[in-house]
KOLFI-14440 format. One line per field, with one value per residue (C-alpha): residue number from 1; residue in three letters; y, x, z. Coordinates in Angstrom, 1 decimal. Layout:
% residues N
nr: NUM	...
rest: Ala	...
north: Y	...
east: X	...
up: Z	...
//
This chain:
% residues 386
nr: 1	2	3	4	5	6	7	8	9	10	11	12	13	14	15	16	17	18	19	20	21	22	23	24	25	26	27	28	29	30	31	32	33	34	35	36	37	38	39	40	41	42	43	44	45	46	47	48	49	50	51	52	53	54	55	56	57	58	59	60	61	62	63	64	65	66	67	68	69	70	71	72	73	74	75	76	77	78	79	80	81	82	83	84	85	86	87	88	89	90	91	92	93	94	95	96	97	98	99	100	101	102	103	104	105	106	107	108	109	110	111	112	113	114	115	116	117	118	119	120	121	122	123	124	125	126	127	128	129	130	131	132	133	134	135	136	137	138	139	140	141	142	143	144	145	146	147	148	149	150	151	152	153	154	155	156	157	158	159	160	161	162	163	164	165	166	167	168	169	170	171	172	173	174	175	176	177	178	179	180	181	182	183	184	185	186	187	188	189	190	191	192	193	194	195	196	197	198	199	200	201	202	203	204	205	206	207	208	209	210	211	212	213	214	215	216	217	218	219	220	221	222	223	224	225	226	227	228	229	230	231	232	233	234	235	236	237	238	239	240	241	242	243	244	245	246	247	248	249	250	251	252	253	254	255	256	257	258	259	260	261	262	263	264	265	266	267	268	269	270	271	272	273	274	275	276	277	278	279	280	281	282	283	284	285	286	287	288	289	290	291	292	293	294	295	296	297	298	299	300	301	302	303	304	305	306	307	308	309	310	311	312	313	314	315	316	317	318	319	320	321	322	323	324	325	326	327	328	329	330	331	332	333	334	335	336	337	338	339	340	341	342	343	344	345	346	347	348	349	350	351	352	353	354	355	356	357	358	359	360	361	362	363	364	365	366	367	368	369	370	371	372	373	374	375	376	377	378	379	380	381	382	383	384	385	386
rest: Met	Thr	Ala	Gly	Gln	Gln	Thr	Ile	Thr	Ile	Arg	Ser	Thr	Thr	Pro	Thr	Val	Thr	Asp	Trp	Ser	Thr	Thr	Tyr	Phe	Gly	Pro	Phe	Trp	Lys	Thr	Ser	Pro	Ala	Pro	His	Thr	Ser	Val	Gly	His	Gly	Pro	Val	Val	Thr	Ala	Thr	Asp	Gly	Asp	His	Arg	Ala	Pro	Ala	Thr	Ile	Ala	His	Ala	His	His	Ala	Val	Phe	Ala	Arg	Glu	Pro	Ile	Gly	Tyr	Thr	Arg	His	Pro	Asp	His	Thr	Val	Thr	Ala	His	Thr	Leu	Thr	Gly	Pro	Val	Ile	Ala	Phe	His	Tyr	Thr	Pro	Asp	Asn	Gln	His	Leu	Gln	Ile	Ser	Ser	Gln	Glu	Gly	Pro	Gln	Ala	Thr	Ala	Ala	Arg	Pro	Gly	Arg	Pro	Thr	Pro	Leu	Ala	Thr	Ala	Thr	Thr	Arg	Phe	Ala	Arg	Glu	Met	Met	Arg	Ala	Arg	Leu	Ile	Lys	Asp	Gly	Trp	Val	Leu	Leu	His	Ala	Ser	Ala	Ala	Val	Leu	Pro	Gly	Gly	Gln	Thr	Val	Leu	Ala	Leu	Gly	Asp	Ser	Gly	Ala	Gly	Lys	Thr	Thr	Thr	Ala	Leu	Thr	Leu	Ala	Ala	Ala	Gly	Ala	Ala	Leu	Leu	Ala	Asn	Asp	Cys	Cys	Phe	Ala	Arg	Pro	Asn	Pro	Thr	Gly	Ser	Leu	Asp	Leu	Leu	Pro	Trp	Pro	Ala	Ala	Ala	Thr	Val	Gly	Leu	Gly	Leu	Leu	His	Ala	Leu	His	Leu	Ala	Asp	Ser	Ala	Arg	Arg	His	Leu	Lys	Ala	Gly	Glu	Pro	Pro	His	Pro	Thr	Gln	Asp	Gln	Arg	Val	Thr	Ala	Ala	Leu	Thr	Thr	Gly	Arg	Thr	Gly	Ala	Val	Arg	Ser	Ala	Ser	Gly	Arg	Glu	Leu	Lys	Ala	His	Ile	Trp	Pro	Glu	Gln	Leu	Thr	Arg	Trp	Phe	Gly	Leu	Pro	Leu	Ala	Thr	Thr	Gly	Val	Ala	Ala	Gly	Ile	Leu	Leu	Pro	Arg	Ile	Val	Thr	Thr	Thr	Ser	Ala	Pro	Ala	Arg	Val	Asn	Asp	Asp	Arg	Ser	Ala	His	Val	Thr	Ala	Asp	Val	Phe	Val	Thr	Ser	Ser	Lys	Glu	Arg	Tyr	Pro	Asp	Leu	Phe	Gly	Leu	Thr	Asp	Gly	His	His	Thr	Gly	Thr	Pro	Arg	Ala	Arg	Asp	Glu	Val	Leu	Gln	Ile	Leu	Asn	Arg	Leu	Pro	Arg	Arg	Ala	Val	Asp	Leu	Thr	Tyr	Asp	Gln	Ala	Ala	Asn	Arg	Arg	Leu	Leu	Thr	Thr	Leu	Thr	Pro	Ala	Leu	Ala	Thr	Val	Gln	Ala	Ala	Glu	Gln
north: 108.8	109.4	107.7	108.6	112.3	112.1	112.1	111.2	112.3	110.4	111.9	110.3	110.4	107.1	105.3	101.5	103.6	105.6	103.0	100.4	102.6	102.6	98.7	98.2	100.7	101.8	99.1	100.1	103.8	106.1	107.0	110.2	111.4	115.0	117.9	118.0	121.0	120.5	120.1	118.2	118.8	116.9	114.2	114.2	111.3	111.2	108.3	108.8	106.1	106.6	109.5	109.7	113.0	110.5	110.4	107.8	104.4	105.3	103.3	103.9	104.0	101.7	98.3	97.0	94.7	96.0	93.6	91.3	93.9	94.6	98.7	100.5	104.0	106.9	109.8	112.7	115.8	118.1	115.6	114.4	110.6	108.8	105.3	102.9	99.1	96.6	94.4	95.2	97.2	100.0	101.9	105.1	107.2	111.0	111.9	115.2	116.2	119.5	119.3	115.9	115.0	111.9	111.3	107.5	107.3	104.3	104.5	102.3	103.3	102.0	99.0	97.5	98.1	97.2	94.8	91.6	91.5	92.0	92.5	95.7	97.9	97.2	101.3	101.1	98.3	100.7	103.7	101.9	100.2	103.8	105.8	103.3	104.0	107.6	107.2	104.8	107.8	110.2	107.8	107.1	111.0	111.4	109.0	105.6	102.7	99.3	95.9	92.6	91.2	90.6	92.3	91.9	94.6	92.7	93.5	95.7	97.9	96.6	95.4	92.5	92.2	88.6	88.7	86.7	86.0	84.4	80.9	81.7	81.6	85.8	85.1	82.0	83.9	87.0	85.2	83.1	86.2	87.7	84.8	84.8	88.1	90.4	93.2	92.4	95.5	93.6	90.2	90.7	93.8	97.1	100.4	101.6	104.5	105.6	107.4	109.8	106.7	105.2	102.6	102.2	103.7	101.6	101.6	99.0	98.0	97.5	94.2	90.8	88.3	84.9	82.0	78.3	76.2	74.0	77.5	78.3	74.9	74.9	78.4	77.4	80.0	77.9	76.7	80.9	81.2	78.5	80.4	83.4	81.9	79.5	82.6	84.4	86.6	86.4	85.0	87.4	88.1	86.1	83.5	80.3	78.5	75.2	77.2	78.4	74.8	73.5	76.4	76.0	71.6	72.2	70.4	70.4	69.4	72.1	72.3	72.3	73.9	71.5	72.6	72.1	75.2	75.6	77.4	80.2	81.6	85.6	87.6	90.8	92.8	94.3	90.2	89.7	91.0	90.1	86.7	86.3	88.4	88.9	92.7	94.7	98.0	100.9	102.0	100.3	100.7	97.7	96.1	93.1	90.7	87.1	85.3	82.2	78.8	76.2	73.0	70.4	67.1	66.0	65.1	68.8	70.5	74.4	75.9	78.8	78.0	80.1	78.1	80.1	84.1	86.7	89.2	91.4	91.8	94.3	91.7	92.5	95.5	95.1	95.6	96.4	93.2	91.7	94.1	93.9	97.8	99.1	103.0	103.6	107.4	108.1	108.9	108.1	109.5	105.7	105.0	102.9	101.4	103.7	106.1	104.5	106.4	105.9	102.3	102.4	103.9	101.4	98.5	99.9	100.1	96.6	95.1	96.8	95.7	92.1	89.4	85.5	82.8	80.5	77.4	76.6	73.8	72.4	71.4	74.8	74.5	74.3	77.4	79.1	78.0	79.1	82.7	83.8	82.9	84.4	87.4	89.3	88.2	90.0	93.4	93.4	93.2	96.4	98.4	97.6	98.7	102.0
east: 121.6	117.9	114.9	110.9	112.2	114.5	118.0	120.7	124.5	127.2	130.6	134.2	137.7	138.0	137.1	136.4	133.4	131.4	132.6	130.4	127.9	127.2	127.3	125.1	122.6	123.0	120.9	117.2	118.6	119.8	123.5	125.7	128.7	128.4	131.3	133.0	132.0	128.3	126.7	124.1	120.0	118.3	120.4	124.0	126.1	129.8	132.2	135.9	138.6	140.8	139.5	141.4	138.5	136.2	134.0	135.8	134.1	131.9	129.7	126.4	122.6	121.3	122.2	120.8	121.8	121.5	122.0	123.8	126.2	125.7	125.8	125.5	124.0	122.9	120.8	121.0	119.4	120.2	118.3	121.6	122.9	126.4	126.6	129.7	129.8	131.3	133.1	136.2	136.7	135.1	133.2	131.4	128.6	127.4	124.0	122.8	119.3	119.1	121.4	120.2	124.1	125.2	128.6	130.3	134.2	136.2	138.7	141.1	142.8	142.8	144.8	142.1	139.3	141.0	138.7	139.2	138.8	135.5	134.0	133.5	135.0	133.6	133.3	131.9	129.2	128.1	127.7	125.5	123.1	122.7	122.7	119.6	117.8	118.2	116.5	114.0	113.1	113.0	110.2	108.3	107.7	106.5	103.4	105.6	105.4	107.4	105.2	106.8	106.2	108.1	107.4	107.7	107.3	105.2	106.8	103.7	104.8	102.1	103.4	102.2	102.7	103.6	102.2	102.8	105.2	109.1	108.2	105.1	107.1	107.0	111.0	109.8	106.8	109.1	112.3	110.1	108.7	111.9	113.3	110.3	111.5	109.9	111.7	112.8	111.2	111.4	112.7	111.4	110.2	109.5	107.9	104.1	102.5	98.6	98.8	96.2	94.8	93.6	96.4	99.9	103.2	106.0	109.9	112.8	114.0	117.4	118.6	120.4	117.9	118.0	117.8	117.2	120.0	117.1	115.3	118.8	118.6	115.4	115.5	119.1	120.9	123.3	125.3	126.1	127.1	129.1	131.6	131.7	132.6	135.0	136.7	137.3	134.4	133.7	130.4	128.4	129.7	126.6	126.3	126.7	130.0	128.2	126.0	129.3	130.7	127.4	127.0	131.1	130.6	127.8	125.3	122.0	120.1	119.2	121.8	120.6	121.4	121.7	118.5	117.1	116.7	117.7	120.6	120.4	122.5	122.6	122.9	123.5	121.2	123.6	124.4	120.9	121.8	125.6	125.5	122.1	121.0	117.8	116.8	115.8	113.5	113.2	109.9	106.2	102.7	100.2	98.5	97.3	98.4	99.6	99.1	101.2	102.0	104.5	102.6	104.7	102.9	105.0	101.4	99.6	99.5	100.5	97.0	95.1	93.1	89.9	89.7	91.6	91.0	92.4	91.5	95.3	95.3	97.8	100.7	101.6	103.6	107.0	106.6	109.2	109.4	110.2	113.0	116.5	117.4	116.3	115.0	118.7	118.9	115.0	115.5	111.2	110.1	108.5	106.9	110.0	107.8	105.0	102.2	98.9	97.3	99.8	99.3	95.4	95.0	97.5	95.8	92.6	93.8	95.7	92.2	90.5	93.2	92.4	94.5	94.5	95.9	98.3	99.5	103.2	105.1	108.8	107.8	109.4	108.4	104.4	105.0	106.1	103.2	100.5	102.7	103.0	99.6	97.9	99.7	99.0	95.3	95.5	97.2	94.0	91.6	93.0	93.1	89.9	88.4	90.3
up: 105.0	104.1	105.0	104.4	104.1	107.1	107.5	109.8	109.4	110.1	110.7	111.2	110.0	110.1	106.6	108.2	110.2	106.9	104.6	106.6	107.0	103.4	103.0	106.2	105.2	101.4	99.5	101.8	103.2	100.3	101.6	100.0	101.1	102.6	102.5	105.6	106.0	106.2	109.4	108.2	108.5	111.9	114.2	113.6	115.0	115.6	115.4	116.5	117.3	120.4	121.2	124.7	125.6	126.1	129.5	132.0	132.1	135.2	137.1	135.7	137.1	134.9	132.6	129.8	126.5	123.4	120.6	123.0	124.0	128.0	128.3	131.3	130.8	132.7	132.1	133.7	134.8	131.6	130.2	128.5	128.5	128.8	128.3	127.7	126.8	129.6	127.9	125.8	123.8	125.6	123.0	125.2	124.1	124.7	123.7	124.0	123.1	122.9	119.6	118.7	118.7	119.7	119.9	119.9	120.8	121.1	124.4	123.2	120.5	116.2	117.1	119.7	117.5	114.2	111.9	110.8	106.9	105.4	109.1	110.6	113.9	116.8	116.8	113.1	114.4	117.0	114.9	112.5	114.9	117.0	113.9	112.6	116.5	115.4	112.3	114.1	116.4	113.4	111.7	114.5	115.4	111.5	112.2	111.0	113.0	113.3	112.3	112.5	108.9	105.5	102.5	98.7	95.7	92.6	88.9	88.6	91.5	93.8	97.5	99.3	103.3	104.8	108.7	111.5	114.7	114.5	112.2	110.5	107.9	106.5	105.6	103.4	101.4	101.4	99.9	97.5	96.0	95.5	93.5	91.6	90.0	93.0	94.9	98.7	100.9	104.1	105.9	108.8	109.6	108.3	108.4	107.8	107.6	106.5	103.2	101.2	99.6	102.5	101.8	103.4	102.5	103.4	103.9	105.1	108.5	107.6	109.2	108.8	107.2	109.3	106.8	107.5	105.1	104.3	102.4	101.0	99.7	98.3	96.9	95.4	97.2	99.0	96.4	96.1	99.9	99.3	96.6	98.8	102.0	100.6	98.9	101.9	102.9	106.4	108.0	109.6	113.1	115.3	113.0	114.8	113.7	113.1	110.5	108.3	108.6	106.6	104.5	103.6	102.9	101.1	104.1	103.2	106.6	109.2	111.6	115.4	119.2	121.9	122.8	119.4	118.2	114.5	113.9	110.9	108.2	108.9	105.6	105.2	103.0	100.3	100.2	99.8	96.0	96.1	96.4	95.7	92.7	94.6	94.2	97.2	97.0	99.1	99.3	98.7	99.3	100.6	98.0	100.3	103.0	103.4	106.9	106.0	108.2	107.8	108.2	108.5	107.8	104.5	102.9	103.4	100.1	100.5	100.1	100.8	104.3	104.3	107.4	109.1	111.0	108.3	110.7	111.6	115.7	117.5	117.8	114.2	115.8	116.8	120.4	123.6	124.7	121.9	121.4	121.0	121.0	123.9	123.9	126.0	125.4	125.1	121.3	121.3	124.3	125.3	122.0	120.6	117.7	116.9	118.9	120.0	117.4	114.3	115.8	115.8	112.0	110.5	112.1	111.0	107.4	108.0	108.4	105.2	102.8	100.7	103.0	102.5	105.2	103.4	104.7	103.4	103.1	102.9	99.1	97.9	94.5	95.1	97.9	94.7	92.0	95.0	95.7	92.6	91.5	94.7	95.0	91.6	92.6	95.9	94.5	92.1	94.4	96.2	92.7	91.8	95.3	95.1
//
């Protein structure tokens, strides 16, 4: 698996593990088979199903929740780390920093960890999640930082970032541009690193997209999702059953929890292409920035809003407090989302790029007209300045 010239090798004799890694990372991070005799370059993740030599599930010194999974872990004096999941089937981990090797073992055997059709096994899920963390660590050490941003590569090759907190409209911006012919590079997070031209190189962060049902219908994507679900494809394992039922029956309204929180569809990256025909990008160079905001007033137009500040702050960085993936194995020396120096450099460049604040509405046709008109103009400004 390769991203930004960094490589992680995933080894397993269980096809469900390596097949799922190819599915999960393939659209965004390049994956290719390696010879069985290859030792790989850089960190290695070895996944073993039913390994009875795995460490015993002892009591651990620390506990954390990693992607909703309770895990106990212990950092030992020799700097190795052992861990195991606290719910069944038990998955055990042993990390050796000297050779950057992570051993992941299922202690319950292949039968207990068998996947339902179309879904990854617990071992395959753990392997992809922690291989991604090892890749994150390699990229962070190579000067990349993780932004809370969506990104779309325009037909001319320029990349537009959309920055903002959850609910600001990053997903709406990126998917609207992708549905209009751009290539989606990021739905919610992406890596950034300064390049010699004074702009930012960008890389995707592979993760499932969370998309509201209203946006899926407005972009004319819900019908395709319904066809695939009714044909027997399983939904994302963390997608609420009420969302799956709404998609399957063609319900168009938002689905909400008892507390009023909107429940959204969870879409794997490869499904964005296979289900919806949206192209995905593997790299980009930032040419401009949009700061979207969803305006709920029905009479408000989609518009550029120069009354809102277009200054980019440090809130753009993913922070540990917002992370679902704590650094259990100490892979990044405490810099889980980027070093302070790299973050400062990226923030300076972000504030030099042309940027506009935009108000988006529930009128998706108006959003599309605004965004497809505005984004080429932003990219043109950056090209002229260079």
